[in-house]
C-alpha positions in Angstrom: -0.2 0.1 0.0 1.5 3.6 -0.8 0.4 6.8 0.8 0.8 10.3 -0.1 3.6 12.7 1.4 1.2 14.8 2.6 -1.7 12.0 3.4 1.9 10.8 5.9 3.5 14.4 7.0 0.0 15.3 8.4 -0.8 11.6 9.8 2.5 12.6 11.6 1.3 15.7 13.0 -1.4 14.9 14.6 -0.1 12.3 16.5 2.6 14.4 18.0 -0.4 16.8 19.0 -0.9 13.9 21.5 1.9 11.5 22.0 5.0 11.5 20.3 6.3 10.1 17.3 9.2 7.9 16.6 10.9 5.6 14.3 10.0 2.2 14.9 11.4 -1.4 13.2 9.1 -3.9 13.9 8.9 -8.1 13.4 9.8 -9.0 9.7 11.0 -4.9 9.4 14.8 -5.8 8.9 16.4 -2.8 10.4 13.5 -0.5 7.6 12.3 2.5 10.0 8.5 3.7 10.0 6.6 6.0 11.6 5.0 5.1 15.1 4.0 6.3 18.2 3.7 4.6 21.9 0.2 4.6 23.5 -0.7 3.0 27.2 -1.9 -0.9 26.5 -4.9 -0.1 27.8 -6.6 2.7 25.9 -5.4 1.7 22.0 -9.1 2.6 20.3 -8.9 5.8 22.2 -5.2 6.8 21.4 -6.5 5.9 17.8 -9.3 8.6 18.0 -7.7 11.2 19.6 -5.3 11.3 16.7 -8.2 11.0 13.7 -10.1 13.9 15.3 -6.7 15.2 15.1 -5.8 14.9 11.6 -9.6 15.8 10.7 -8.8 19.2 12.4 -5.8 19.4 10.5 -7.1 18.4 6.7 -6.4 20.9 4.0 -8.6 19.1 1.8 -12.3 19.8 1.0 -13.1 16.3 0.5 -13.4 14.7 4.6 -14.4 11.8 3.7 -12.3 11.0 1.6 -9.6 11.7 3.7 -11.4 9.5 6.5 -11.1 6.7 4.0 -7.5 7.3 3.3 -6.5 7.5 6.9 -8.5 4.5 7.8 -7.0 2.5 5.1 -3.7 3.9 6.9 -4.6 2.2 10.4 -5.5 -0.7 8.7 -2.4 -2.4 7.7 -0.7 -0.6 11.3 0.7 -2.9 13.8 0.9 -3.4 17.2 3.9 -4.7 19.6 4.0 -4.7 22.9 6.4 -2.5 25.0 5.8 -3.8 28.6 3.8 -1.3 30.2 2.7 0.2 27.3 2.7 -0.9 23.3 3.8 0.9 20.1 1.6 1.4 17.3 3.4 1.5 14.0 2.9 1.9 10.3 5.6 -0.2 8.1 4.3 1.0 5.4 5.2 4.5 6.0 9.0 5.1 5.9 10.5 7.4 8.6 11.9 10.2 6.6 12.0 12.6 9.6 15.3 13.7 10.7 15.9 14.0 14.2 16.0 18.3 13.7 12.4 17.9 12.5 11.3 15.3 15.7 11.9 18.3 18.4 9.9 20.5 16.4 
């Protein structure tokens, strides 16, 4: 699945308003880094809802339903790994392209 860069940037920005995005290399990725964020294991659905609501508020297009459809497709292809007390939700299809300077903004 391929996503467009504007959509990926908006997703990262939406995550950063509520959580903290980070690069992650999940199972079977063989060192390839992708977009991810850490959440409380007990509230995955709530975390996803917060990111989606922020994403919709940041929309730059007039077609909200298309944006939500594309975002739903991205989340359909997301993965989760347990990290002890928390969980990381990550998107193997979104290559991590943001460098350290961009992460700190």
